[in-house]
C-alpha positions in Angstrom: 0.0 -0.2 0.0 1.2 3.7 -0.8 2.5 5.6 1.9 -0.4 8.2 3.2 0.3 11.8 3.2 -1.4 14.8 3.7 -2.6 16.9 1.0 -4.8 19.6 2.7 -3.9 21.0 6.0 -7.1 23.1 6.8 -7.3 25.1 9.8 -10.2 22.7 11.1 -10.1 19.8 8.4 -6.8 17.5 7.4 -7.1 15.6 4.3 -4.9 12.5 3.9 -4.6 11.0 0.5 -5.3 6.7 0.9 -4.7 6.4 -2.7 -5.4 8.3 -6.0 -9.6 7.7 -5.4 -9.5 7.3 -1.5 -9.4 10.4 1.0 -9.7 10.3 4.9 -11.2 13.8 6.0 -10.0 14.1 9.9 -11.0 16.3 12.4 -7.8 16.2 14.5 -8.7 19.1 16.6 -11.2 17.6 18.6 -10.8 14.9 21.0 -13.0 12.3 19.0 -9.9 12.6 16.4 -12.7 11.5 13.8 -12.3 10.7 10.3 -14.6 10.6 7.2 -13.7 9.0 4.0 -14.5 9.7 0.4 -14.1 7.2 -2.2 -14.6 8.0 -5.7 -15.5 5.7 -8.4 -16.0 6.4 -12.1 -19.8 7.4 -11.7 -20.4 8.2 -7.8 -18.5 8.9 -4.8 -19.4 7.4 -1.4 -18.5 9.7 1.9 -18.3 7.4 4.6 -19.9 9.4 7.6 -20.0 13.6 7.7 -18.0 14.3 10.9 -18.9 16.1 14.0 -20.5 19.3 12.2 -18.3 21.7 13.8 -17.1 23.1 10.3 -18.7 22.2 7.0 -17.3 18.9 5.3 -18.8 19.8 1.8 -16.0 22.4 1.8 -13.3 19.6 1.4 -15.5 17.2 -0.6 -16.4 19.5 -3.0 -12.7 20.2 -3.4 -11.9 16.2 -4.2 -14.7 15.6 -6.7 -17.3 16.9 -8.8 -19.5 13.5 -8.9 -22.6 13.0 -7.2 -21.7 12.2 -3.7 -23.8 9.0 -1.6 -23.5 9.6 2.1 -23.2 6.2 3.8 -23.6 6.2 7.5 -21.6 3.9 9.6 -23.9 4.7 12.7 -26.4 7.4 14.1 -24.0 8.7 16.6 -23.8 12.8 16.7 -20.0 12.7 15.8 -20.5 10.8 12.6 -23.9 12.8 11.1 -22.6 16.4 11.7 -22.7 17.4 8.3 -25.4 15.5 7.0 -27.7 18.3 6.4 -25.1 19.3 3.3 -26.0 16.3 1.4 -29.3 15.1 -0.4 -28.4 11.8 -0.9 -28.0 10.2 2.6 -28.3 6.7 3.5 -28.5 4.6 6.8 -29.1 0.8 7.9 -33.0 0.5 8.2 -32.2 -0.3 12.1 -31.7 3.3 12.7 -33.6 5.3 10.3 -35.8 6.2 13.4 -32.6 7.7 15.2 -31.8 9.8 12.1 -35.7 11.1 11.7 -36.3 11.1 15.1 -33.0 11.6 17.1 -30.4 9.8 18.7 -32.0 7.4 20.9 -30.7 7.3 24.6 -28.2 10.6 24.7 -29.7 13.7 25.4 -28.8 17.2 24.1 -27.0 18.3 27.2 -24.4 15.4 27.2 -24.0 15.9 23.5 -23.7 19.7 23.6 -21.1 19.0 26.4 -19.1 16.5 24.4 -18.9 18.7 21.2 -17.6 21.6 23.1 -14.8 20.1 25.2 -11.1 19.6 24.7 -11.1 21.5 20.9 -7.2 22.2 20.3 -7.8 24.2 16.8 -9.7 27.4 15.9 -13.3 26.4 15.2 -15.2 28.5 12.8 -17.4 31.6 13.7 -20.5 29.8 12.9 -19.9 26.9 15.5 -21.7 27.5 18.7 -21.9 24.4 21.2 -24.9 26.2 23.3 -27.1 25.8 20.2 -25.5 22.7 18.6 -28.3 19.9 17.4 -27.3 16.7 15.7 -28.5 16.3 12.3 -32.2 15.0 11.7 -34.0 14.0 8.7 -35.2 11.3 6.5 -32.8 9.5 4.5 -32.9 8.8 0.8 -32.7 5.1 1.5 -31.8 2.4 3.8 -29.4 -0.1 3.5 -29.4 -3.6 4.7 -26.7 -6.3 5.6 -25.4 -7.9 2.2 -26.2 -4.8 0.0 -23.6 -3.9 -2.6 -23.1 0.0 -3.4 -21.6 0.5 -6.8 -20.2 3.7 -7.7 -18.8 2.7 -11.2 -16.0 0.7 -11.4 -15.6 0.3 -7.6 -17.9 -1.7 -5.0 -18.7 -1.2 -1.3 -20.7 -4.1 0.3 -22.6 -3.7 3.5 -22.2 -5.7 6.9 -24.6 -5.1 9.4 -22.5 -5.1 12.5 -24.4 -3.9 15.4 -23.1 -3.9 19.1 -21.9 -0.2 19.3 -25.2 0.7 18.2 -28.8 -1.1 16.4 -27.8 -0.4 12.9 -24.1 0.0 12.9 -22.5 -1.0 9.5 -19.0 -2.0 8.0 -18.5 -1.2 4.6 -16.0 -3.5 2.8 -14.3 -2.2 -0.4 -14.1 -5.4 -2.5 -11.7 -4.2 -5.3 -8.9 -2.6 -2.8 -9.4 -4.5 0.3 -10.3 -1.6 2.3 -12.6 -2.2 5.5 -14.1 0.6 7.0 -15.1 -0.3 10.4 -16.8 2.8 11.8 -16.6 2.4 15.8 -16.5 -1.5 15.7 -12.6 -1.5 15.3 -10.1 0.8 16.0 -6.9 1.8 18.1 -6.1 3.7 21.0 -9.1 4.3 23.1 -11.5 1.6 23.9 -14.1 0.2 21.4 -17.3 0.4 23.6 -20.8 -1.0 24.3 -21.5 0.3 27.7 -24.3 2.8 27.0 -27.9 1.2 27.5 -28.5 1.5 23.6 -25.8 -0.8 23.1 -25.4 -4.4 23.0 -22.3 -6.5 24.1 -23.1 -9.8 22.9 -24.0 -8.2 19.5 -20.6 -6.3 19.6 -18.6 -9.4 20.2 -20.7 -11.4 17.4 -19.8 -8.3 14.9 -16.4 -8.5 15.8 -16.0 -11.9 14.8 -17.7 -11.7 11.7 -15.3 -9.0 10.4 -12.3 -11.0 11.5 -13.5 -13.6 9.1 -13.8 -11.3 6.2 -11.5 -12.7 3.3 -8.9 -10.1 1.3 -8.9 -7.2 3.9 -5.7 -5.3 2.8 -6.2 -2.1 5.4 -8.8 -1.4 8.0 -9.8 2.0 8.5 -11.6 2.9 11.7 -13.4 6.0 12.5 -11.1 7.5 15.0 -7.6 8.0 16.0 -5.0 6.1 13.3 -5.7 6.1 9.9 -5.0 2.7 8.5 -4.1 -0.3 10.4 -2.7 -3.6 9.3 -5.2 -6.3 8.7 -3.3 -8.5 11.5 -5.6 -6.4 13.9 -8.4 -8.9 12.5 -6.5 -11.7 14.0 -6.4 -9.9 17.2 -10.2 -9.3 17.0 -10.8 -13.0 16.8 -8.7 -13.9 19.7 -10.5 -11.3 21.5 -13.8 -12.9 20.8 -12.8 -16.3 22.0 -10.9 -15.1 25.2 -14.0 -12.5 26.2 -16.5 -15.8 25.7 -14.1 -18.2 27.7 -13.9 -15.4 30.7 -18.1 -15.0 30.3 -17.4 -10.8 30.8 -19.8 -10.1 27.7 -22.3 -8.0 29.7 -22.4 -4.1 30.9 -20.4 -3.0 33.6 -17.4 -5.7 33.2 -15.3 -2.9 32.4 -12.2 -2.4 29.8 -10.5 -5.8 28.6 -7.5 -5.3 26.6 -5.8 -7.6 24.0 -2.5 -6.3 22.5 -3.4 -2.7 21.0 -7.1 -3.4 20.9 -9.0 -2.5 23.9 -13.0 -3.3 24.6 -15.1 -1.6 27.2 -18.3 -3.4 28.2 
């Protein structure tokens, strides 16, 4: 795989080129260190999530492609849908259509506003005011289901329903390039979690097991922290699943469990 390099270092966004047609749009100035990913095909582009909404992510996508953009939502949490309102073609798994339309379940606006505004290390635009920050709500253009294949023109993305962190969480596999986009199911540095009331530890472990058995993965792209993990992380995930089951700790309240670089919190 080609070495990653930064091509845009904007006051808020950092754009890293993964290959000629694949980009990470990152928000490193916020404690979440969230990444959205732009995948460009011959006919369409896919934007996997839209970040925090502190600044307009469309400023970046407009610089990278003129193609129609499909927004593919890994899950309906505030740090992944922040700029959804800037796009028309929004897709979400059917299990979280109601979250997108009616609001995120189990998380109050006071907590969201507290989380969006803390530990910011870069200048924010004048348009951002955490006191009136409200997560996107709206009707999606379409619903995603397990096994769906999204065609961008010479580039295909397969949808894997991977619940646990949230009911409608999905991972997306770029079958031609071997890129696995894991959302909040698998990343490094900070714990992957299923400890909120709206999470399901058993589902999360089952989802980790499922993605760990996908053949042909060459690189893993989680939605937080490092950009691009070695596929050896799937071996770590398989080992973690086995150990968690053997120890019988797959339930809320058992804390943080560490497996090499992977940390899981229930």
